[in-house]
Residue, then its C-alpha position, 0 to 999 in steps of 0.5 A: x500499499x502506498x501512503x500519501x498525505x491528504x492536503x488541501x490541494x487534493x480534492x474529493x473529486x481527484x480521489x474519486x477519479x483515482x479510485x477508478x484506477x485503484x482502490x483509495x483509502x482515506x485515513x483520518x488520523x489524529x496525531x495525538x491519539x494513541x488509538x489512531x497511531x495503533x490503527x495507522x500501524x495496522x494499516x501499514x501492516x496490510x499487504x495490499x499493493x494496489x491501493x493508495x492510503x491518504x492519511x489526513x492529519x486531523x489537527x492541521x486539516x479539519x475542514x477536509x475531514x468535515x467535507x469528507x463526512x459531508x460528502x459521503x454522509x458518514x458522521x465524523x469519527x477519529x480515527x476513521x477509515x473510508x474505502x473508495x473504489x470505482x467512485x463508490x464508498x464501499x465502507x467506513x469504520x473507525x477505532x479498532x475496526x480499522x484493519x486489513x480484514x475490514x479492507x478485504x471485506x470491503x473489496x469483496x462487495 
């Protein structure tokens, strides 16, 4: 899995467009939260080579988090993971639900 920082210069429409080429994961990360750090560590352990995981620093870019929640109609949580493929949200989860098994289950939909 390729990890990239999600910053204001990347739009939701760009992420959706890229999801037609490969799955796009969006990880809302609170850099001050140990649960979030553990969730990010679990993501790094996934052997998914085709996906891109966008890591959103919630402390620096809270508006992007709000925009994502509004767009996908999913209440904000932290940490939180969105799985997007072919322009569609396949699933979202938070906290201890963020793991490789969740991602694999989303891809099977």
